[in-house]
C-alpha positions in Angstrom: 0.0 0.1 0.0 1.4 3.4 -1.0 0.8 5.7 1.9 3.1 8.5 1.1 0.2 10.9 0.6 -1.0 10.3 4.2 0.0 12.9 6.9 1.7 11.0 9.8 0.7 11.5 13.4 3.4 10.8 16.0 1.5 10.8 19.4 -1.5 9.2 21.0 -2.8 12.7 21.8 -2.5 13.6 18.1 -4.5 10.5 17.0 -7.2 11.4 19.5 -7.3 15.0 18.4 -7.4 14.0 14.8 -10.6 12.0 15.2 -12.4 14.6 17.2 -11.2 14.6 20.8 -11.6 12.3 23.7 -15.3 11.7 23.6 -15.4 11.0 19.9 -12.4 8.7 20.2 -14.1 6.8 23.0 -17.2 6.5 20.8 -15.2 5.2 17.9 -13.3 2.8 20.1 -16.5 1.7 21.9 -15.0 2.4 25.4 -15.4 5.1 28.0 -13.7 8.5 27.8 -11.5 7.9 30.9 -9.9 5.0 29.0 -8.9 7.4 26.2 -7.7 10.0 28.7 -5.5 7.3 30.4 -4.1 6.1 27.0 -3.1 9.7 26.2 -1.4 10.0 29.6 0.5 6.7 28.9 1.3 7.7 25.4 -0.1 4.4 24.1 -3.6 3.5 22.9 -5.2 0.2 23.6 -3.9 -2.4 21.1 -7.4 -3.8 20.2 -8.3 -0.4 18.8 -5.5 -0.2 16.2 -7.5 -1.4 13.2 -10.4 0.7 14.3 -8.3 3.9 14.5 -6.3 3.0 11.4 -9.4 3.0 9.2 -10.8 6.2 10.9 -7.4 8.0 10.3 -7.2 6.7 6.7 -10.6 8.3 5.9 -9.1 11.6 6.9 -5.8 11.1 5.0 -3.9 10.5 8.1 -1.7 7.6 9.4 0.0 6.7 12.8 2.7 4.2 13.6 1.5 0.9 15.2 4.0 1.6 18.0 1.5 4.0 19.4 -0.7 1.0 20.2 2.2 -1.0 21.5 2.5 -3.0 18.3 5.9 -3.5 16.7 6.5 -2.8 13.1 8.2 -5.5 11.0 11.9 -4.9 10.6 13.1 -4.0 7.1 15.7 -6.5 5.7 19.0 -5.0 4.9 20.3 -5.7 1.4 
C-alpha cells in the first residue's frame, strides 16, 4: 500500500485530536472517555483499537505508527 500521501501523526494525543477529541475517540473505540484519557497519559492507545483507528485515520488522510498501540513494526531487511 502506498501511503506516502498520508500525513503522519506521532503521538496518541495527536491521534485522539485528529478523530475529534476524547469523547469522539471513545465512541469510535467503543470504550469510556477515561480509557482514552488514560491512554493519552500513557502515550499508548489500547492495542485492540489499532485497526479501528487506522481505518478512521485513513478516511481523514492520516496515518499513525502501530507503536502508538504497542504493536511492533516489522523490521526491514538489509540488502
